[in-house]
N, C-alpha and C positions, 0 to 999 in steps of 0.2 A: 585705541577705542574699538577697532574692529574685533580684536581678540577678546576683549571684554564682552562684547555683544554675542559673539559666537559661543563663548563659554557659558553664558546664561541661556542661550537658545539650545545648545546641544542636548541637555537632558530632556528637553521637550520633543526634540526631533528623533531621538534614538528609537523610541517605540514605533514610530511611523516607518523608519527604515527597516526595522526587524520584521514588521508585517509584510512590507513589500519584498523583502528578501526571501520569504518562504516560497518555495516552488509549488506549482499546482501538481497534484498527484492524480494519476489515472489508473483505473483497474483495466487490465488488458486480457484479451483472450486470443486464441488462434483465429485467423480470418475464416477458416472453414468450420469453426465451432457453431453449434446450433444456438449458443447463447447470443441473443441479440442485444440485451441490455441487462444490467443488474441494478437493484436498488441498494442504497446504503445498508439497509437491514439484511439483505441477502449477502452482501460482501462481508458484513460483520459476522453473520452466522457461519460462513465458510471459514474465515480466518480465525474464528474462535472455536472451531471444531464442533459447532452445534449441528452442522449438516455437512455432508460431503457431496451433495448434488444440488443442482439448481433447476428450476422449471425451464424446460426447453433444452436442457443439456442432454448429452448422450449417455450419461452415467456418472460414475464417481469422478470428481474433479481433482486434478493434481495441482497443488498450490506451490507457488514460488514466492520466496520471501527474501528481502534484502538483509544484510548482516546486522547483528546487534550493534547499536551505537550509530547507525546510519540516521541522518537527519530526516531523510525521506520516510524511513520506516517509522520513526517516532511520530512524524506528522500524520502518516497514514493511519496508524493505530489510534492516535488521539482523536482524529476527525471521524474515522469510520466506525470505531468501536467505543469511543469514549473512555478508553483504558490507557494506562501508562505501559511502557514496555515491560516493566517488572510485573504488572498485573497480567499481561498477556502471557509472559513466561510461566507464571504460576498456573494459569489456566491449562496451558499445554503440558506442564509437568504432571498435573492431576490426571489429565486425559491419557497421557502416555503411560503413567504408572498403573492406571486401571485397565489398560489395554483397549480403551474405547476408540482411540484415534492416534494417528501419527502427526507430528507437527509439519508445517509447510517445509519444503526443501529450501534451506538457506543457501543463497548464492552470493558470490563476492561483490557483484555490482549490477547495475541496471542493464548493461549490455548482455550479461549472462542470463538475466531474467527474461529479457526480450527474446534471446536466442532459444531458450527452453520453450517458451510459450509459442514461438513461431514454428517450432518443430514438433509440437505435441498438441493435437486437436482438443484434448481434454484438459489442457493446462490453463491456469489463471494466475496472474501475478499483478504487481503494481510497480509503477515507475514514475518518474517525473514526466509531465505532459510533453516537455520539450524533447524527450528521448523517444517518444512514440513515432513510428513510421508505418509504411504500408505493409511491413512484415507481420504486424499485429493489428487487432481490432480493439478500439477503446470501447468498453462496455459501461464505464461509469467514471465520471469526473468527481473526485472527492472534494467537496467544498468546505 
C-alpha cells in the first residue's frame, strides 16, 4: 500500500524537489573593487558583451565564466539574461567575429573563478552562493 501511494505522489513531488535543488547564484567582485552592487540588467549587459564597464567601476571589467555544461552557468544565464547557453554562445560568436568584444574567460570550476576574482580588482564572475567567502564581495544575488 505504501509503495502504491508513493508511486502516485512521486510525479507530483519531483518538480518541487527540482526547484529546491537549484543553487542560488551570486555575482562576485574583488573586495577592493569600486563596484558596490550590480543590477540584473548591468550583469546581463556585461555577460552579453553589451558593455565592458560598470558605473563606479575603475575601467574595463574582466569577466570569469564557468564551463559549458555547468548547471550553475545555465542557471545564471537563464535568470540573469533570459537566454539559453546556446543563445549566449551565439551572441559571443558574433561579437568575437566582428572584433567588438572577447568572451568571458572560461574557468574549470567555482574555486578558480573565485581565485581569479580575488586576485584581480577589475574581475567579475559568478558562483554558487554557498561557495562565496571573504575573499570576494557579493554584488548581486541572481533570483
